[in-house]
C-alpha positions as CSV (number, residue, x, y, z in Angstrom):
1,M,-30.2,-45.0,61.5
2,K,-27.9,-42.8,59.9
3,K,-26.5,-43.6,56.6
4,P,-23.5,-41.6,56.6
5,Y,-23.2,-43.4,52.3
6,L,-26.1,-41.0,51.4
7,K,-24.5,-38.3,52.4
8,K,-21.9,-39.2,50.4
9,L,-22.9,-40.2,47.7
10,F,-25.0,-36.6,48.2
11,F,-22.1,-34.4,47.9
12,I,-20.8,-36.6,45.0
13,A,-24.0,-35.9,42.9
14,L,-23.3,-32.3,43.9
15,F,-20.2,-32.3,42.2
16,I,-21.1,-34.3,38.7
17,L,-24.0,-31.7,38.4
18,G,-21.9,-28.8,38.9
19,T,-19.1,-30.0,36.6
20,L,-21.5,-31.6,33.7
21,S,-22.6,-27.5,34.3
22,I,-20.1,-25.7,33.7
23,F,-19.0,-27.5,30.5
24,W,-22.9,-27.4,29.3
25,F,-22.6,-23.8,29.6
26,D,-19.2,-23.3,28.2
27,G,-20.2,-25.4,25.1
28,C,-23.6,-23.3,25.1
29,K,-21.7,-20.1,25.1
30,A,-23.0,-17.3,22.2
31,P,-20.3,-17.8,19.9
32,Y,-17.8,-14.4,18.6
33,Q,-20.2,-12.4,16.4
34,P,-18.1,-9.9,14.5
35,P,-19.8,-6.3,14.2
36,E,-20.7,-5.4,10.8
37,R,-19.8,-1.9,11.0
38,F,-16.8,-1.3,13.7
39,F,-16.2,1.9,13.4
40,D,-19.3,3.8,14.3
41,S,-18.8,2.8,17.5
42,A,-15.1,3.1,18.0
43,E,-13.9,5.6,20.2
44,P,-11.4,7.8,18.7
45,F,-8.7,7.4,20.8
46,S,-8.1,3.0,22.2
47,D,-5.5,1.0,23.9
48,E,-5.9,-1.4,20.8
49,V,-4.3,-0.6,18.0
50,R,-5.8,-0.2,14.9
51,L,-4.7,-1.1,11.6
52,A,-7.4,-1.8,8.8
53,I,-7.4,-3.7,5.8
54,L,-9.3,-3.4,2.2
55,Y,-10.6,-7.0,0.9
56,P,-11.2,-8.4,4.4
57,S,-11.4,-12.1,1.7
58,S,-10.8,-15.5,4.0
59,G,-7.7,-15.5,2.7
60,S,-6.3,-12.2,3.5
61,I,-7.5,-13.0,7.3
62,Q,-5.7,-16.1,7.0
63,A,-2.8,-14.4,5.6
64,L,-2.9,-12.1,8.6
65,S,-3.6,-15.0,11.2
66,E,0.2,-17.2,10.2
67,L,1.7,-13.5,10.8
68,R,0.6,-13.3,13.8
69,E,1.5,-17.1,14.2
70,Q,4.6,-16.9,13.5
71,G,5.6,-13.2,15.4
72,L,5.7,-11.2,12.5
73,I,3.8,-9.3,13.5
74,S,3.5,-9.3,17.7
75,L,1.3,-6.9,18.6
76,E,-0.9,-8.2,21.5
77,N,-3.4,-5.0,21.9
78,L,-3.5,-5.2,17.6
79,T,-7.3,-5.1,16.0
80,V,-7.7,-5.2,12.6
81,I,-11.1,-3.8,11.4
82,G,-11.6,-5.3,7.6
83,V,-13.4,-2.8,5.4
84,Y,-15.4,-3.9,2.4
85,H,-18.3,-2.4,0.1
86,E,-21.7,-3.8,-0.2
87,N,-21.6,-3.6,-3.5
88,E,-18.6,-6.1,-4.0
89,R,-18.6,-9.0,-5.2
90,T,-16.1,-11.2,-3.2
91,N,-18.7,-13.1,-0.7
92,Y,-17.8,-11.3,2.6
93,Q,-20.9,-14.0,4.8
94,R,-17.9,-16.7,4.3
95,S,-15.4,-14.0,5.7
96,I,-17.9,-13.3,8.9
97,E,-18.1,-17.1,9.2
98,F,-14.4,-17.3,9.3
99,V,-14.1,-15.0,11.6
100,R,-16.6,-16.9,13.7
101,D,-15.7,-20.4,13.5
102,N,-12.4,-19.6,14.8
103,D,-12.6,-17.1,17.6
104,L,-10.5,-14.3,16.5
105,R,-12.1,-12.0,18.3
106,W,-9.2,-9.7,17.2
107,F,-10.6,-8.7,13.8
108,K,-14.1,-6.8,13.1
109,F,-15.5,-5.8,9.8
110,H,-17.2,-2.1,8.8
111,K,-19.3,-2.7,5.8
112,I,-19.9,0.6,3.2
113,S,-22.6,1.6,1.6
114,G,-22.9,4.7,-1.4
115,E,-22.6,5.2,-4.8
116,L,-19.7,4.7,-6.3
117,N,-19.0,4.9,-10.3
118,K,-16.4,5.7,-12.3
119,D,-17.3,9.4,-12.4
120,N,-17.3,10.5,-8.8
121,L,-14.0,8.3,-7.3
122,F,-11.7,11.4,-7.4
123,I,-14.2,13.4,-5.7
124,K,-16.2,14.8,-2.7
125,N,-18.4,11.3,-3.0
126,T,-21.3,9.7,-0.6
127,C,-18.4,7.3,1.3
128,S,-15.9,10.7,1.6
129,G,-17.4,11.0,5.3
130,E,-16.9,7.6,6.0
131,F,-13.7,7.3,4.3
132,E,-12.9,10.2,7.1
133,K,-14.1,8.1,9.8
134,I,-11.8,5.1,9.2
135,F,-8.9,6.8,8.9
136,N,-9.4,9.2,12.2
137,K,-10.2,5.8,13.6
138,S,-7.1,3.6,12.2
139,D,-3.5,3.9,12.9
140,G,-2.9,2.3,9.6
141,I,-3.9,0.2,6.9
142,I,-3.2,-2.6,4.1
143,F,-4.7,-2.5,0.4
144,F,-4.2,-5.6,-0.2
145,G,-4.3,-8.3,-3.6
146,G,-6.3,-9.0,-6.5
147,A,-7.7,-9.2,-10.1
148,D,-6.9,-6.2,-12.9
149,I,-8.2,-2.6,-12.2
150,P,-10.5,-1.3,-15.0
151,P,-8.3,0.4,-17.2
152,Y,-11.4,2.9,-18.0
153,I,-10.3,4.9,-14.2
154,Y,-7.5,5.9,-15.8
155,G,-8.3,6.8,-19.2
156,E,-6.4,4.0,-21.5
157,K,-8.9,0.8,-23.4
158,S,-8.8,-2.4,-21.9
159,N,-6.2,-4.8,-23.2
160,L,-7.3,-8.2,-24.9
161,L,-6.1,-9.7,-21.4
162,T,-6.9,-7.7,-19.0
163,G,-9.2,-9.2,-16.5
164,I,-11.8,-7.3,-15.2
165,S,-14.2,-8.7,-12.7
166,T,-14.3,-6.8,-9.2
167,T,-15.5,-3.6,-10.4
168,Y,-16.6,-2.3,-6.7
169,R,-14.0,-3.4,-5.0
170,H,-11.8,-1.1,-8.1
171,F,-14.3,1.9,-6.8
172,L,-14.7,1.6,-3.5
173,E,-10.7,1.4,-2.9
174,L,-9.3,3.9,-5.7
175,S,-11.6,6.7,-4.8
176,F,-10.3,6.1,-0.7
177,I,-6.9,6.0,-1.7
178,F,-7.9,9.5,-3.4
179,H,-8.9,10.5,-0.6
180,L,-5.9,9.4,1.6
181,L,-2.9,10.9,-0.5
182,G,-4.5,13.6,-3.4
183,G,-3.8,12.9,-6.9
184,F,-3.4,14.5,-10.5
185,Q,-7.3,13.9,-11.4
186,D,-7.5,17.6,-8.5
187,E,-4.7,18.8,-7.7
188,N,-6.1,21.3,-5.5
189,Y,-7.7,18.6,-3.5
190,T,-5.9,18.5,0.0
191,P,-5.9,15.0,0.9
192,F,-6.2,13.5,4.2
193,L,-2.1,12.8,4.6
194,E,-1.5,16.5,4.3
195,T,-2.9,16.8,8.0
196,K,-1.5,12.8,9.2
197,P,1.5,12.5,7.3
198,E,3.1,10.1,9.3
199,F,-0.1,7.5,9.1
200,P,1.3,4.2,7.9
201,I,-0.4,2.5,4.1
202,L,1.0,-0.9,2.7
203,G,-0.4,-1.9,-0.8
204,I,0.7,-5.2,-1.8
205,C,0.6,-6.3,-5.6
206,L,-3.2,-5.0,-6.7
207,G,-2.5,-2.8,-3.6
208,A,0.6,-1.3,-5.3
209,Q,-1.5,-0.7,-8.4
210,S,-4.3,1.1,-7.0
211,L,-1.9,3.5,-4.8
212,N,-0.7,4.5,-8.6
213,V,-3.8,4.6,-9.6
214,G,-5.6,6.1,-7.2
215,T,-3.0,9.1,-6.9
216,G,-3.2,9.6,-11.2
217,G,-0.9,7.0,-11.8
218,T,-1.7,4.6,-15.1
219,L,-0.7,0.6,-15.8
220,I,1.4,-1.3,-18.0
221,Q,-1.5,-4.0,-18.6
222,D,0.3,-7.0,-19.6
223,I,4.4,-7.4,-18.5
224,W,4.9,-10.3,-21.0
225,S,3.5,-9.1,-24.3
226,E,4.3,-5.5,-24.0
227,K,7.3,-5.1,-22.1
228,Y,9.3,-8.2,-24.0
229,G,7.1,-8.7,-27.1
230,M,6.0,-12.1,-26.2
231,M,3.0,-12.9,-27.4
232,Y,3.5,-17.3,-25.9
233,F,4.1,-18.6,-22.6
234,E,6.6,-21.2,-24.8
235,D,7.9,-18.1,-25.7
236,V,7.9,-17.3,-22.1
237,F,9.9,-19.8,-21.0
238,T,13.4,-18.6,-23.2
239,L,13.1,-15.0,-21.0
240,G,13.4,-17.6,-17.3
241,K,12.7,-17.0,-14.1
242,E,14.2,-13.7,-13.8
243,N,11.6,-11.9,-15.7
244,W,8.8,-14.4,-15.4
245,H,6.8,-12.8,-13.0
246,N,4.3,-15.6,-12.2
247,N,4.8,-18.7,-13.4
248,P,3.6,-19.6,-17.1
249,F,4.5,-23.2,-16.9
250,A,1.7,-23.8,-14.2
251,R,0.0,-22.2,-16.6
252,V,0.0,-24.4,-19.9
253,Y,0.7,-27.8,-17.5
254,P,-2.0,-27.6,-15.2
255,E,-2.3,-31.2,-14.5
256,E,1.4,-30.7,-12.8
257,K,0.0,-28.7,-10.2
258,L,3.5,-26.9,-10.1
259,L,3.3,-23.5,-8.2
260,R,1.0,-20.7,-9.8
261,Y,3.5,-18.2,-8.3
262,N,6.8,-17.2,-9.1
263,L,10.2,-16.9,-7.1
264,H,13.2,-13.8,-8.5
265,R,15.6,-11.3,-7.0
266,I,15.1,-7.6,-7.3
267,K,17.0,-4.9,-7.7
268,L,16.7,-2.1,-4.4
269,S,16.8,1.4,-4.9
270,G,19.9,3.1,-2.7
271,K,17.6,6.0,-2.4
272,G,13.7,3.9,-1.0
273,K,13.1,3.1,2.5
274,F,14.5,-0.8,2.3
275,C,17.9,0.5,1.6
276,S,17.6,4.0,3.9
277,V,15.1,2.5,6.7
278,L,15.5,-0.8,6.6
279,S,19.1,-1.1,6.6
280,F,19.9,-3.5,3.5
281,K,21.9,-2.7,0.7
282,E,22.2,-1.0,-2.8
283,E,24.0,-4.0,-4.0
284,D,21.6,-6.6,-1.9
285,T,19.7,-8.3,-4.7
286,P,16.8,-10.2,-2.1
287,F,14.7,-13.0,-3.4
288,I,10.8,-12.6,-3.5
289,I,7.4,-14.5,-4.7
290,S,5.2,-12.3,-7.3
291,S,2.4,-13.0,-9.2
292,H,0.8,-10.7,-11.8
293,H,1.2,-9.9,-15.1
294,Q,0.2,-6.2,-15.0
295,M,2.8,-3.3,-12.9
296,V,2.9,0.8,-12.6
297,E,3.9,2.8,-15.9
298,S,3.0,6.3,-15.0
299,L,3.5,7.6,-12.5
300,G,0.7,9.0,-9.3
301,R,1.5,11.9,-8.0
302,G,3.8,11.8,-5.3
303,M,5.3,8.4,-5.9
304,T,8.5,6.7,-6.6
305,V,10.3,3.7,-7.9
306,I,12.6,2.0,-4.7
307,A,12.6,-1.5,-6.6
308,T,12.9,-2.8,-9.4
309,S,13.1,-6.5,-11.4
310,L,16.9,-7.1,-12.0
311,D,16.3,-5.7,-15.3
312,G,15.5,-3.3,-14.6
313,K,12.5,-3.6,-16.9
314,I,9.6,-4.1,-14.3
315,V,9.2,-1.4,-10.8
316,E,9.2,-4.3,-8.2
317,A,8.0,-1.4,-5.7
318,I,7.2,2.5,-4.9
319,E,6.7,5.1,-2.3
320,H,5.4,8.5,-1.5
321,D,8.4,10.9,-1.5
322,K,5.9,13.0,1.5
323,Y,4.0,11.3,3.1
324,P,7.3,8.7,4.3
325,H,5.2,5.6,5.8
326,V,3.3,4.8,2.6
327,L,4.9,1.8,0.6
328,G,3.3,-0.3,-2.3
329,T,5.0,-3.8,-2.6
330,Q,4.4,-5.7,-6.4
331,F,4.9,-8.6,-4.6
332,H,3.7,-10.4,-2.0
333,P,5.2,-10.2,2.0
334,E,2.1,-11.9,2.8
335,F,1.7,-15.3,1.8
336,P,1.1,-18.0,4.2
337,I,3.7,-20.3,1.9
338,L,6.4,-18.6,2.6
339,W,6.5,-19.4,6.7
340,D,5.7,-23.0,6.0
341,T,8.7,-25.1,7.0
342,V,7.6,-28.6,5.5
343,R,5.7,-27.8,1.9
344,K,7.7,-28.4,-1.5
345,F,7.0,-27.2,-4.2
346,R,7.6,-27.6,-8.0
347,I,8.5,-24.8,-10.5
348,T,8.8,-26.3,-13.2
349,P,7.3,-30.0,-14.6
350,Q,11.4,-31.2,-15.5
351,E,11.8,-30.6,-11.7
352,E,11.6,-34.0,-10.1
353,E,11.1,-32.6,-6.6
354,G,10.5,-28.9,-5.1
355,I,11.5,-27.0,-3.1
356,N,10.5,-25.5,0.1
357,L,9.9,-21.4,-0.1
358,N,10.8,-21.2,3.7
359,S,14.0,-22.5,4.0
360,F,14.8,-20.9,0.1
361,L,15.3,-17.3,1.7
362,K,16.6,-18.3,4.4
363,N,19.5,-20.1,2.0
364,N,19.6,-16.7,0.4
365,P,20.4,-13.8,1.9
366,P,19.2,-11.4,2.5
367,S,15.7,-12.4,1.3
368,W,14.3,-14.1,4.8
369,D,15.3,-10.8,6.4
370,F,13.7,-9.2,4.2
371,H,10.3,-10.0,4.4
372,K,10.3,-9.7,7.9
373,N,12.0,-6.6,8.2
374,I,8.8,-5.2,6.1
375,W,6.3,-6.1,8.5
376,A,8.7,-5.1,11.6
377,W,8.5,-1.9,10.2
378,L,4.8,-1.8,9.4
379,E,4.6,-3.0,12.9
380,E,6.9,0.3,14.4
381,R,4.8,2.3,12.2
382,L,1.3,1.4,13.2
383,V,3.1,1.8,17.1
384,G,4.9,5.3,16.6
385,Y,1.4,6.6,14.7
386,H,-0.4,5.2,17.2
387,K,1.5,6.8,20.1
388,S,1.1,9.8,18.7
389,K,-1.9,10.2,18.6
390,Q,-2.5,10.1,23.0
391,E,0.0,12.7,23.0
């Protein structure tokens, strides 16, 4: 006698086993492992838009992830490649683990090796071939923020307030910038952008300072003491927020958990790309967020100031007068806290309630549009350069 219920049980068992196997295989799928040297196997021409970044720390990666999440960088075919030197102090294994654990398949890495020292940065060196390879296979570059550049690189003694901690990172980035843009160090050198002047480069905070030093400029090593004659934080309080550039209260009262950065307005040059390309007016004074104690002093070769503090004493942005898509901002348009609509931050101990930075920017026009347009500008430049390579 046939037992139809046994047949049913058989098919039910098969279905359950099949479902479990799908989940099992999916769970056992190998995690994403970003390549260590992406540009070695990358084709010169690709459908993907490639953005190389220097200093691919987990913080830099999080900032780019948030910019993509917010739609400020909207390229679906964007690939970001984090470039670093194996001798850098930063533990980039954490960055690799962050990318792997979050399955960020749009992010790759390229580790560089080769001898760099203070004497071979601004000549052809063991990394020159790597720089050229990255340049030829990328559609743009970002140099991110970080620690102070060793002053001996730009021919000065080290101020007592200068903090030197990431020497090899500076060696790599300054040498790369010289190869890209040239500089006063050797005015007969032919930089990469001489043949491809439309290549976009964005330098943020330290990145802007590096653009200047890499092209032969110098830096003010401490703004408050050198530009304002201040020796104590309590005296800096009296300068007012427009002249702080980072928050002195956070340095004096760490237990208050104040915002370490500073919100202040900047003044735009009518001849710079903020007005001529990004459509802002010379009378606009957008709020930005900054965290620095150094700034551009004598300008590197080809560099021009396009924004300052309201009092005109502090350089807030530079551009290149020959290569149209090179921009350096002393402020931080990439900070994720700018897009957070919930968190509030206190700036001084006297404040009972903090401010939400996102709301603040939107309520003080054109501050929000100013930040948004910087990323729209970079994205447009990346796409434009990418298309020009395909033609």
